[in-house]
C-alpha positions as CSV (number, residue, x, y, z in Angstrom):
1,M,-0.9,-10.1,-20.2
2,S,0.9,-12.9,-18.0
3,G,-0.3,-13.7,-14.7
4,Y,1.8,-14.0,-11.5
5,L,2.5,-17.5,-12.2
6,S,1.8,-18.0,-15.6
7,G,5.4,-18.6,-16.7
8,D,4.7,-21.9,-14.8
9,T,2.4,-23.7,-16.9
10,R,2.5,-27.2,-15.3
11,K,-0.8,-28.5,-14.2
12,V,-1.6,-27.7,-10.4
13,T,-2.0,-30.8,-8.6
14,T,-2.9,-31.8,-5.0
15,H,0.7,-32.8,-4.4
16,R,2.1,-29.4,-5.8
17,L,-0.3,-27.7,-3.3
18,V,1.3,-29.6,-0.3
19,E,4.7,-28.7,-1.9
20,M,3.7,-25.0,-2.0
21,K,2.8,-25.0,1.7
22,Q,6.2,-26.6,2.6
23,R,7.9,-23.9,0.5
24,G,6.0,-21.1,2.2
25,E,4.5,-20.0,-1.2
26,K,0.7,-18.7,-0.7
27,I,-1.8,-20.5,-2.5
28,S,-4.3,-18.4,-4.7
29,M,-8.0,-19.7,-4.9
30,L,-11.0,-18.1,-6.8
31,T,-14.4,-19.3,-7.6
32,A,-15.6,-19.6,-11.3
33,Y,-19.1,-21.1,-12.3
34,D,-18.8,-20.6,-16.3
35,Y,-16.4,-21.4,-19.2
36,T,-15.5,-17.7,-20.0
37,T,-14.8,-16.7,-16.4
38,A,-12.7,-19.8,-15.8
39,Q,-10.6,-19.1,-19.0
40,I,-9.9,-15.8,-17.6
41,V,-9.2,-16.8,-13.8
42,D,-7.0,-19.8,-15.0
43,G,-4.9,-17.4,-17.6
44,A,-4.2,-15.0,-14.7
45,G,-2.3,-17.5,-12.7
46,V,-4.9,-18.4,-10.1
47,D,-3.7,-21.8,-8.5
48,V,-7.2,-23.5,-7.5
49,I,-10.3,-22.7,-9.0
50,L,-13.4,-23.6,-6.9
51,V,-16.8,-24.3,-8.7
52,G,-18.5,-23.5,-5.4
53,D,-22.1,-24.2,-4.4
54,S,-22.1,-20.4,-4.0
55,A,-23.3,-20.5,-7.6
56,S,-26.7,-21.0,-5.9
57,N,-26.5,-17.2,-4.9
58,V,-24.3,-15.9,-7.6
59,M,-25.7,-17.6,-10.6
60,A,-29.1,-18.5,-9.6
61,G,-30.2,-15.6,-7.1
62,N,-31.0,-17.9,-4.2
63,V,-30.5,-16.6,-0.5
64,T,-28.7,-19.6,0.6
65,T,-26.6,-22.4,-1.1
66,L,-29.0,-25.0,0.0
67,P,-31.3,-25.2,-3.2
68,I,-28.6,-26.0,-5.8
69,T,-28.7,-29.6,-6.9
70,L,-26.0,-32.2,-7.9
71,D,-27.1,-31.9,-11.6
72,Q,-26.5,-28.1,-11.4
73,M,-23.1,-28.4,-9.9
74,I,-22.0,-31.0,-12.6
75,Y,-23.3,-28.5,-15.3
76,H,-21.2,-25.6,-13.6
77,G,-18.2,-28.0,-13.2
78,K,-18.2,-29.0,-16.7
79,S,-18.4,-25.5,-18.0
80,V,-15.3,-24.5,-15.7
81,V,-13.0,-27.6,-16.6
82,R,-13.4,-26.9,-20.4
83,G,-11.9,-23.5,-19.7
84,V,-9.1,-24.5,-17.5
85,K,-5.7,-25.5,-18.6
86,R,-3.4,-25.0,-15.4
87,A,-5.4,-24.6,-12.1
88,L,-6.7,-27.4,-10.1
89,V,-10.4,-27.4,-10.4
90,V,-12.5,-28.4,-7.2
91,V,-16.1,-28.7,-7.2
92,D,-18.4,-28.5,-4.2
93,L,-20.7,-31.4,-3.4
94,P,-23.8,-29.6,-2.6
95,F,-26.1,-29.8,0.3
96,G,-27.7,-33.3,0.8
97,T,-25.4,-35.2,-1.3
98,Y,-23.2,-36.6,1.2
99,Q,-24.9,-36.2,4.7
100,T,-27.3,-39.2,4.6
101,S,-24.9,-42.0,4.0
102,A,-21.3,-42.9,3.1
103,Y,-22.5,-45.1,0.3
104,E,-24.8,-42.2,-1.3
105,A,-21.7,-39.9,-0.7
106,V,-19.5,-42.0,-2.6
107,T,-21.9,-42.7,-5.4
108,N,-22.6,-38.8,-6.1
109,A,-18.8,-38.0,-5.8
110,I,-18.1,-40.5,-8.6
111,Q,-20.9,-39.2,-10.7
112,V,-19.3,-35.7,-10.4
113,M,-15.9,-36.7,-11.2
114,K,-16.8,-39.0,-14.1
115,I,-19.2,-36.2,-15.8
116,T,-17.2,-32.9,-14.9
117,H,-13.6,-34.3,-15.1
118,A,-12.7,-32.1,-12.1
119,D,-9.7,-32.6,-10.0
120,A,-11.1,-32.7,-6.7
121,L,-14.2,-32.4,-4.7
122,K,-15.0,-30.3,-1.4
123,L,-17.4,-30.8,1.3
124,E,-18.5,-29.1,4.6
125,G,-18.1,-30.8,8.0
126,G,-15.7,-32.6,10.3
127,E,-16.5,-35.5,12.6
128,E,-20.1,-35.7,11.4
129,V,-19.3,-36.3,7.7
130,I,-15.8,-38.3,8.4
131,D,-17.2,-41.6,7.3
132,A,-18.1,-40.0,4.0
133,V,-14.9,-38.3,3.6
134,K,-12.9,-41.7,4.3
135,K,-15.2,-43.7,1.7
136,I,-14.9,-40.9,-1.1
137,I,-11.0,-40.6,-0.6
138,A,-10.8,-44.7,-0.5
139,A,-12.6,-44.5,-3.9
140,G,-9.7,-42.6,-5.4
141,I,-11.2,-39.0,-5.3
142,P,-9.2,-36.3,-3.6
143,I,-11.1,-34.3,-0.9
144,M,-10.7,-30.6,0.4
145,G,-12.4,-30.2,3.6
146,H,-14.3,-27.0,4.9
147,L,-14.7,-25.9,8.6
148,G,-15.8,-22.7,10.5
149,L,-18.6,-21.1,9.0
150,M,-20.4,-23.8,7.0
151,P,-23.0,-22.1,4.6
152,Q,-24.7,-25.3,4.1
153,S,-25.7,-25.4,7.8
154,I,-26.7,-21.7,7.9
155,N,-30.3,-22.7,9.2
156,K,-28.6,-24.5,12.2
157,Y,-26.4,-21.5,13.0
158,G,-29.3,-19.1,12.0
159,T,-26.5,-16.3,11.5
160,Y,-23.5,-15.6,9.3
161,T,-21.5,-14.4,12.1
162,V,-17.9,-15.3,12.9
163,R,-17.6,-18.9,14.1
164,A,-15.5,-20.5,16.8
165,K,-14.9,-17.6,19.0
166,G,-15.7,-19.7,22.0
167,E,-13.4,-22.4,23.5
168,E,-15.5,-25.3,23.0
169,E,-16.2,-24.5,19.3
170,A,-12.7,-23.7,18.7
171,E,-11.3,-27.0,20.1
172,K,-13.9,-28.9,18.1
173,L,-12.6,-27.0,15.0
174,V,-9.1,-28.1,15.7
175,R,-10.1,-31.7,16.4
176,D,-12.1,-31.8,13.1
177,A,-9.3,-30.5,11.1
178,H,-6.8,-33.1,12.5
179,L,-9.6,-35.6,11.5
180,L,-9.8,-34.4,8.0
181,E,-6.1,-34.4,7.6
182,E,-5.9,-37.9,9.0
183,A,-8.6,-39.2,6.8
184,G,-6.5,-38.0,3.9
185,C,-7.8,-34.6,2.8
186,F,-5.2,-32.8,0.7
187,A,-6.4,-29.4,1.9
188,I,-9.0,-27.4,4.1
189,V,-10.9,-24.1,3.7
190,L,-11.5,-22.3,6.8
191,E,-14.3,-19.8,6.8
192,K,-14.8,-16.6,9.0
193,I,-13.0,-17.7,12.0
194,P,-10.6,-15.8,14.3
195,A,-7.1,-15.3,12.6
196,V,-5.3,-16.6,15.6
197,L,-7.3,-20.0,15.5
198,A,-6.6,-20.3,11.8
199,Q,-3.0,-19.8,12.4
200,R,-2.9,-22.5,15.0
201,V,-4.8,-24.9,12.6
202,A,-2.5,-24.1,9.6
203,R,0.7,-24.4,12.1
204,E,-0.6,-27.8,13.3
205,L,-1.4,-29.4,9.8
206,T,0.9,-30.5,7.2
207,I,-1.9,-30.1,4.5
208,P,-2.6,-26.6,3.0
209,V,-5.3,-24.5,5.0
210,I,-7.1,-21.8,2.7
211,G,-8.7,-19.1,4.4
212,I,-11.7,-16.9,3.7
213,G,-12.2,-14.3,6.5
214,A,-9.6,-16.4,8.3
215,G,-6.8,-13.8,8.6
216,G,-3.3,-13.6,6.6
217,Y,-1.5,-16.6,8.8
218,V,-2.9,-19.4,6.7
219,D,-1.6,-21.1,3.8
220,G,-3.7,-19.4,1.1
221,Q,-6.8,-17.2,0.2
222,V,-10.2,-17.8,-1.5
223,L,-12.6,-15.2,-2.7
224,V,-15.9,-15.4,-4.7
225,V,-14.9,-14.0,-8.0
226,S,-18.0,-12.0,-8.7
227,D,-17.4,-10.1,-5.1
228,M,-13.8,-9.4,-5.7
229,L,-14.3,-8.1,-8.9
230,G,-17.0,-5.7,-7.7
231,M,-20.0,-7.2,-9.7
232,T,-21.9,-7.5,-6.4
233,H,-22.7,-4.5,-4.3
234,G,-24.8,-5.7,-1.6
235,F,-22.4,-8.0,0.2
236,S,-19.5,-6.3,2.0
237,P,-18.0,-8.3,4.6
238,R,-14.7,-7.2,6.4
239,F,-12.7,-9.8,4.6
240,L,-13.6,-8.8,1.2
241,R,-11.3,-6.8,-0.9
242,R,-12.7,-5.4,-4.1
243,Y,-10.1,-5.4,-6.8
244,A,-12.3,-3.8,-9.6
245,D,-15.8,-2.1,-10.0
246,L,-17.1,-4.1,-12.6
247,H,-20.6,-3.2,-11.8
248,T,-20.0,0.4,-12.5
249,V,-18.1,-0.5,-15.5
250,M,-20.8,-3.0,-17.0
251,T,-23.6,-0.8,-16.2
252,G,-22.0,2.2,-18.2
253,A,-21.3,0.0,-21.2
254,I,-24.7,-1.3,-21.3
255,G,-26.1,2.1,-20.9
256,Q,-24.1,3.3,-23.7
257,Y,-25.2,0.3,-26.0
258,V,-28.8,1.1,-25.2
259,E,-28.4,4.8,-25.9
260,D,-26.5,3.9,-29.2
261,V,-29.2,1.6,-30.3
262,K,-32.0,3.9,-29.4
263,K,-30.4,6.9,-31.4
264,G,-29.5,4.7,-34.5
265,D,-25.8,5.0,-33.8
266,F,-25.1,1.1,-33.5
267,P,-24.5,-0.4,-36.0
268,N,-22.6,2.1,-38.1
269,E,-21.6,1.3,-41.8
270,N,-18.4,-0.5,-40.7
271,E,-20.5,-2.8,-38.5
272,Q,-22.7,-4.3,-41.0
273,Y,-22.4,-6.5,-44.0
């Protein structure tokens, strides 16, 4: 079955994403953390695949994104890249790998790119990490920014509530977005902020703005694949649309398998040598 854009098999690049914004064509983005899922997501026509540090939650069962390591992100990144032909693959730099110094940030960024063969990296923050952003981009590595709710800073916030509702935080977000664009970022993710503010940022910037819980007036959308497929049940924010109920489908299928094994119905004569 062909996806929405599968007729266009050209590799998605950072340049093509900017062209999509200029044409008014929305950008689709989903997470993936393994080879098999990445093949399916890519084949369905998604433009950008994010190997998110949300793997810390989805794949490892951690409460936050903070525990995941650089080596673990590299493992997930390599697995995804092997399964992708068309989509732009972006790997998150995990917490602690770019905040201490620009030198360490570049060293870690180069390691991720050399081993995973990803197309780009993503990191969280604005003015506070702008030196690291500039140094990584100067090394020839494309960077996607991330503003608004920044999960790596959850201990500072103390809550996953909507960010930048107040004027001071909103103005800082706009300034940070401009700083990231001026530093050379090819795109920015805005997470869980008012739709009107996200619309303003998307209008003021020439680079694509991808939203998650940031309304429909931005240049594209991103969701966590296991959430939108309904594999998870406990996480139900307003911005999440479930396109399937795989939790129920998988539970039913596995339950049937268990029953067939117990009853001796599996394997049958056609399923053995």
